[in-house]
C-alpha positions in Angstrom: -14.4 -10.0 -12.5 -11.7 -7.6 -11.5 -8.2 -9.2 -11.2 -5.8 -7.8 -8.5 -2.7 -9.7 -7.4 -0.8 -9.4 -4.2 3.0 -9.3 -4.3 4.5 -11.0 -1.3 7.3 -9.0 0.2 7.6 -11.2 3.2 5.0 -9.5 5.4 3.2 -11.2 8.2 -0.2 -10.3 6.8 0.2 -10.9 3.1 -2.5 -13.7 3.2 -4.9 -11.3 4.9 -4.6 -8.9 2.0 -5.3 -11.8 -0.4 -8.2 -13.0 1.8 -9.8 -9.5 2.0 -9.7 -9.1 -1.8 -11.1 -12.7 -2.2 -13.9 -11.9 0.3 -15.0 -8.9 -1.8 -15.2 -11.0 -5.0 -11.9 -10.1 -6.5 -10.0 -12.7 -8.7 -6.7 -12.7 -6.7 -3.5 -14.6 -6.2 -0.3 -14.2 -4.2 2.9 -14.0 -6.2 6.5 -13.8 -4.8 8.2 -10.5 -5.4 10.6 -12.2 -7.7 7.9 -12.8 -10.3 8.7 -11.0 -13.6 6.3 -8.2 -14.6 5.5 -10.0 -17.9 4.2 -13.1 -16.0 1.7 -10.8 -14.1 0.8 -8.8 -17.2 0.1 -12.0 -19.2 -2.9 -12.6 -17.0 -4.7 -9.4 -17.8 -4.1 -7.8 -14.4 -6.3 -4.9 -13.3 -4.3 -3.9 -10.2 -1.5 -4.8 -7.8 -1.0 -4.7 -4.0 2.6 -4.5 -2.8 2.5 -6.1 0.6 4.3 -5.2 3.8 7.5 -7.0 4.4 10.1 -8.1 6.9 13.0 -6.2 5.3 13.9 -2.8 6.5 13.2 -0.7 3.5 15.2 2.1 5.1 18.3 -0.1 5.1 17.7 -2.2 1.9 17.4 -0.6 -1.6 15.8 -3.6 -3.3 12.5 -5.4 -2.7 12.4 -8.2 -5.3 11.0 -7.0 -8.6 9.0 -4.1 -7.1 11.1 -1.6 -9.1 10.0 -3.3 -12.3 6.3 -3.3 -11.3 6.5 0.5 -10.5 8.3 1.2 -13.8 6.0 -0.8 -16.1 2.5 -0.8 -14.4 -0.3 1.0 -16.3 -2.9 -0.1 -13.7 -3.4 1.0 -10.0 -0.9 -0.1 -7.3 -1.5 0.0 -3.6 1.7 -0.2 -1.5 1.2 -1.3 2.1 3.8 -0.7 4.9 7.1 -1.8 3.3 5.4 -1.5 -0.1 4.5 2.1 0.7 8.0 2.9 1.9 9.6 1.3 -1.2 7.2 3.2 -3.5 8.3 6.5 -1.8 12.0 5.6 -2.3 11.5 4.5 -5.9 10.0 7.9 -6.8 12.8 9.9 -5.1 11.5 10.1 -1.5 13.1 8.6 1.5 12.3 6.0 4.2 14.1 6.0 7.6 13.7 4.4 11.0 10.7 5.9 12.8 11.4 8.4 15.6 8.4 6.7 17.3 7.7 3.2 16.0 4.0 2.4 15.9 2.5 -0.9 16.9 -1.2 -1.4 17.5 -4.1 0.9 17.2 -3.6 4.6 16.3 -5.8 7.4 15.0 -5.6 8.2 11.3 -6.5 11.7 10.3 -7.4 12.2 6.6 -6.1 15.5 5.1 -7.7 15.4 1.7 -10.7 13.9 0.0 -9.7 11.0 -2.3 -11.4 8.1 -4.0 -9.3 5.7 -1.9 -11.0 7.0 1.3 -14.5 7.4 0.0 -16.9 6.5 2.9 -14.1 6.8 5.5 -14.5 9.5 8.2 -11.8 12.2 8.6 -10.7 10.4 11.8 -10.6 6.6 12.3 -8.7 3.8 14.0 -6.1 1.9 12.0 -3.6 -0.8 12.8 0.1 -0.2 12.7 3.2 -2.4 12.8 6.3 -0.5 11.7 9.8 0.5 12.7 10.5 2.5 9.5 8.4 5.1 7.8 8.4 7.5 4.8 10.5 10.4 6.0 10.7 12.4 2.8 7.7 12.6 0.4 8.5 12.2 -3.3 7.9 15.4 -5.2 5.4 13.6 -7.5 3.2 12.6 -4.5 0.8 14.3 -2.0 0.0 13.3 1.5 -3.5 12.1 2.1 -3.4 11.1 5.8 -1.3 11.4 9.0 -1.1 10.2 12.6 0.3 11.9 15.6 3.7 10.2 15.2 3.8 9.6 11.5 3.2 12.5 9.1 2.9 10.3 5.9 0.4 7.6 6.7 -1.2 7.7 3.3 0.0 9.2 0.0 -0.9 9.3 -3.7 1.0 9.9 -6.9 -0.2 13.1 -8.5 -0.4 11.6 -12.0 -0.4 7.8 -11.8 -2.9 5.6 -9.9 -0.3 4.7 -7.2 -1.1 4.8 -3.5 0.8 4.1 -0.4 -0.4 3.3 3.1 1.8 3.0 6.2 -1.0 1.3 8.1 -2.6 -2.1 7.5 -6.1 -2.0 6.0 -6.2 -5.8 5.8 -6.2 -6.2 9.6 -9.6 -6.3 11.3 -8.6 -3.7 13.8 -8.5 -1.1 11.0 -12.1 0.2 11.2 -12.6 1.0 7.5 -10.0 -1.3 6.0 -12.5 -3.3 3.9 -14.0 0.0 2.6 -10.5 1.1 1.6 -10.0 -2.2 -0.3 -13.4 -1.8 -2.0 -12.5 1.7 -3.1 -9.2 0.4 -4.5 -11.1 -2.3 -6.4 -13.4 0.3 -7.9 -10.3 2.2 -9.2 -9.1 -1.0 -10.8 -12.4 -1.5 -12.6 -12.0 1.8 -14.6 
């Protein structure tokens, strides 16, 4: 059974991320973001989800031990909302307050084919809840999806299996959220 842990960055939907993984037969647990990497790695981890969070990533440079996870991970990581923004900052991009904060349903437009979005149409409805966003893409990343008000809704590292999503795939209003999680699980199996 594939083992993917959820790092709790204080987000309101961390338990939904855990439940979505559990419901698709993943061995999953929630860990606080203060957990040392070695404690996660000792359990033969296959992947990691960096949850959304209450802190403003644009204003705070630290998010628990997320720096350590991004430095040491050799397995896929999926950053969601604040996890996505922190990932961008860690790799040299920037997060800033959104010109148009998004809350609720928006239309996601996929710009490139990618394993993470296999089975997801070019346009779909996703759920948003953010005041900050990735404002400058790291040089080692490429944009996979956008919305009308947010040009970096989804991104991927060009060499590592690291992904970031501004939207929330764990929320039932995201039309293909479970499919996105299943695709991430498949990446973690290889």
